[in-house]
C-alpha positions in Angstrom: 36.4 -2.3 -14.2 36.9 -5.0 -11.4 35.4 -8.0 -10.0 33.4 -9.0 -7.2 33.9 -12.5 -5.5 30.8 -13.8 -3.4 29.6 -16.8 -2.3 25.5 -17.5 -2.3 23.8 -18.4 1.1 23.4 -22.1 1.7 19.8 -21.4 1.5 19.7 -18.8 -1.2 16.5 -20.8 -2.7 17.8 -21.8 -6.0 19.2 -25.1 -6.0 22.1 -24.6 -8.9 23.4 -21.4 -6.6 23.1 -22.1 -3.2 26.4 -22.2 -1.5 28.1 -21.6 -4.8 31.0 -19.2 -5.4 30.3 -16.4 -8.0 32.4 -13.7 -9.5 30.5 -10.7 -10.9 32.6 -8.6 -13.6 31.5 -5.1 -12.7 32.1 -2.1 -15.2 31.6 1.5 -14.2 30.5 3.7 -17.4 29.9 7.1 -15.4 29.3 8.5 -11.9 26.3 11.1 -11.9 26.8 13.2 -8.6 23.5 14.7 -7.6 22.8 17.2 -5.0 19.5 17.4 -2.5 17.6 20.2 -3.7 17.3 23.0 -1.2 13.6 23.3 0.5 12.5 26.6 -0.6 9.0 28.3 -1.5 9.9 28.1 -5.1 10.8 24.3 -5.0 7.7 23.5 -3.1 5.8 25.7 -5.6 7.3 24.0 -8.8 7.1 20.5 -7.7 4.3 20.3 -5.2 1.9 22.8 -6.6 0.1 20.4 -9.1 -0.2 17.5 -7.1 -0.5 18.8 -3.7 -1.6 22.4 -3.9 1.2 23.4 -2.0 3.0 26.6 -2.8 5.2 27.1 0.2 7.3 25.1 2.9 5.0 26.2 5.7 1.6 24.7 3.4 3.6 21.6 2.7 4.7 21.0 6.3 0.7 21.8 7.4 -0.3 19.5 4.9 2.2 16.8 6.0 1.4 17.2 9.5 -2.8 17.1 8.8 -2.3 14.2 6.6 0.1 12.3 9.4 -2.7 13.5 11.8 -5.6 12.1 10.1 -3.8 8.8 9.6 -3.2 8.4 13.5 -6.6 9.4 14.3 -8.2 6.8 11.6 -5.9 4.3 13.0 -6.6 4.9 16.6 -10.4 5.1 15.8 -10.3 1.5 13.8 -8.5 -0.2 16.7 -10.7 1.3 19.2 -13.8 0.2 17.4 -12.2 -3.4 16.9 -10.8 -3.5 20.5 -14.2 -2.7 22.2 -16.8 -4.4 20.2 -17.6 -7.8 20.5 -18.8 -9.4 16.8 -20.3 -12.4 17.3 -19.3 -13.9 13.8 -18.0 -12.7 10.7 -19.5 -14.0 7.5 -17.1 -16.1 5.3 -18.1 -14.0 2.5 -17.1 -11.0 4.0 -13.2 -12.5 4.9 -13.5 -13.8 1.2 -14.0 -10.5 -0.1 -11.0 -9.1 2.0 -8.9 -11.6 0.7 -9.8 -11.3 -3.0 -9.3 -7.6 -2.8 -5.6 -8.0 -0.7 -4.7 -10.4 -3.5 -5.9 -8.1 -6.4 -4.1 -5.5 -5.0 -1.0 -7.4 -5.1 -1.9 -8.6 -8.7 -2.0 -5.0 -9.9 1.2 -4.3 -8.6 3.0 -7.3 -10.0 1.5 -6.4 -13.4 2.4 -2.6 -12.8 6.3 -4.0 -12.8 5.7 -6.3 -15.6 6.1 -9.5 -13.3 4.9 -12.8 -13.3 2.5 -12.9 -10.1 4.1 -16.2 -8.8 7.6 -14.4 -8.9 6.2 -11.3 -7.2 5.2 -13.3 -4.7 8.5 -15.2 -3.7 11.0 -12.2 -4.6 9.1 -9.3 -3.1 6.8 -10.8 -0.4 8.9 -13.4 0.3 6.0 -16.2 0.4 5.5 -19.2 -2.0 2.0 -19.1 -2.9 -1.3 -16.9 -2.5 -2.2 -19.4 0.2 0.9 -18.6 2.2 0.4 -15.2 1.9 -3.5 -15.1 3.0 -2.3 -17.2 6.0 0.0 -14.7 7.0 -2.6 -12.0 6.9 -5.6 -14.0 8.0 -6.0 -11.7 11.3 -5.9 -8.6 9.3 -8.4 -9.7 6.7 -10.9 -10.9 9.7 -10.0 -7.6 11.3 -10.9 -5.5 8.2 -14.1 -7.4 7.7 -14.9 -6.8 11.0 -14.6 -3.2 11.1 -16.6 -3.0 8.0 -19.5 -4.8 10.0 -19.3 -2.4 12.8 -19.3 0.7 10.5 -22.5 -0.8 8.8 -23.7 -1.3 12.0 -23.2 2.2 13.0 -24.5 3.9 10.1 -27.6 2.0 10.2 -28.2 3.0 13.7 -27.7 6.8 12.8 -29.8 6.0 9.7 -27.0 7.3 7.3 -27.1 6.4 3.7 -24.9 7.0 0.8 -26.5 8.0 -2.6 -24.8 7.6 -5.8 -24.5 11.5 -5.8 -22.7 11.0 -2.6 -20.0 8.8 -3.9 -19.4 10.7 -7.1 -18.7 14.2 -4.9 -16.2 12.1 -2.9 -14.4 11.2 -5.6 -14.6 14.4 -7.1 -13.6 16.2 -4.2 -10.7 13.7 -3.0 -9.4 12.6 -6.1 -10.3 15.3 -8.7 -12.0 12.6 -11.2 -15.9 12.9 -12.3 -16.0 9.1 -13.7 -15.0 7.1 -10.7 -16.1 3.6 -12.3 -12.8 2.6 -13.2 -11.8 3.2 -9.5 -14.3 0.9 -7.9 
């Protein structure tokens, strides 16, 4: 057992604690020593096969490499499209949709951690309100809506369409679920 003496920063954010001294009484009940597991084919097969389908270290490395490559290509394409396309205007409704989706993502995140959303905003995202959060990400919301418009225009120009069966197949192939209605 021991004490730790600290002083809260002047701008800590809680008036009753700003600049105050505090003593935390600490008791260590036990220490667990763990070792990093050795990366072997057996470890990969036992721990990663079910979720990723990897059975060997080489399969795992190739899978990770492929994921990183796909992400990099996707990011490059999106940035290229945005940087080399002129969109005269983005409908407010599309930006609002992006904002609502963004906020819902963080609301769900807060709910997962059984936190009040306002507390989650301040403690995890460092903002005081939804408005402040959206203000910080305004450019991202507009960019996402713009990318969606451009992709729609490309699909229409190429006469591409998607059926309900296509969507169901996508979720089956990529997420292994037959009923995607809860995912959308």
